[in-house]
C-alpha positions in Angstrom: -47.5 -26.5 132.0 -46.5 -26.0 128.3 -48.8 -25.6 125.3 -47.6 -29.0 123.9 -50.3 -31.5 123.3 -49.9 -35.1 124.6 -51.7 -37.8 122.9 -52.0 -41.3 124.3 -53.2 -44.1 122.1 -54.4 -47.5 123.3 -55.0 -50.5 121.1 -56.7 -53.5 122.7 -56.7 -56.7 120.7 -58.5 -60.0 121.6 -56.7 -63.0 120.1 -57.7 -66.6 119.5 -54.8 -69.1 119.4 -56.3 -72.2 117.8 -53.1 -74.3 118.0 -52.3 -73.6 121.7 -52.7 -76.9 123.5 -51.2 -75.6 126.8 -50.6 -72.3 128.6 -47.0 -72.7 127.7 -47.9 -72.8 124.0 -50.0 -69.7 124.5 -47.2 -67.9 126.4 -44.7 -68.7 123.6 -46.9 -67.0 121.0 -47.9 -64.0 123.1 -44.4 -63.3 124.5 -42.9 -63.4 121.0 -45.6 -61.1 119.7 -45.2 -58.6 122.6 -41.4 -58.6 122.1 -41.7 -57.9 118.4 -44.2 -55.0 119.0 -42.0 -53.4 121.6 -38.7 -53.9 119.7 -39.9 -52.9 116.2 -42.4 -50.1 117.0 -41.2 -48.7 120.3 -44.6 -49.1 122.2 -45.5 -50.3 125.6 -47.3 -53.7 125.5 -48.9 -56.2 128.0 -51.1 -59.1 128.1 -54.1 -57.8 130.0 -56.8 -60.4 130.0 -57.6 -64.1 129.7 -54.4 -65.0 131.5 -55.6 -68.4 132.5 -57.2 -69.4 129.2 -55.0 -71.3 126.8 -56.5 -70.3 123.5 -57.4 -66.7 124.1 -55.4 -63.6 124.9 -56.1 -59.9 125.3 -53.2 -57.7 124.4 -52.9 -53.9 125.1 -50.6 -51.6 123.2 -49.9 -48.0 124.2 -48.2 -45.2 122.3 -47.6 -41.6 123.4 -46.6 -38.7 121.2 -47.5 -35.0 120.6 -49.2 -35.7 117.3 -52.4 -37.8 117.0 -51.7 -38.8 113.4 -48.4 -40.3 114.5 -50.0 -42.2 117.3 -52.6 -43.5 114.9 -50.0 -44.6 112.4 -48.0 -46.4 115.0 -51.0 -48.3 116.4 -52.2 -49.1 112.9 -48.7 -50.6 112.3 -49.1 -52.6 115.5 -52.4 -54.0 114.4 -50.9 -55.1 111.1 -48.0 -56.8 112.9 -50.5 -58.6 115.2 -52.6 -59.6 112.2 -49.5 -61.0 110.5 -48.9 -63.5 113.3 -49.9 -66.9 111.7 -50.5 -68.6 115.1 -53.1 -66.0 116.3 -56.4 -64.8 114.9 -57.7 -61.3 115.8 -61.2 -61.7 117.2 -61.8 -58.1 118.1 -59.8 -54.8 118.3 -60.4 -51.3 119.6 -58.4 -48.2 119.3 -58.7 -45.2 121.6 -57.0 -41.8 121.4 -56.9 -39.8 124.7 
């Protein structure tokens, strides 16, 4: 094993989607958000909770690097991108570095 450090960061965000009338409305917002996160910031993303609720979603974002400052910056950028989505409101967020 090498001396390189591996840092894994996990951002978990709980969203409220006030305008979602159906699960299809919710999926439209969440899928678009996940695609933008993945494409723009090169992170792994998934909806991990509240799959059957039409107005709430839990999104997880993971980033891996050998520098904790880089992981922190990437996940901070992810949070800003999520917060900029006008159809979703951040209810809660947590960030873990492993």
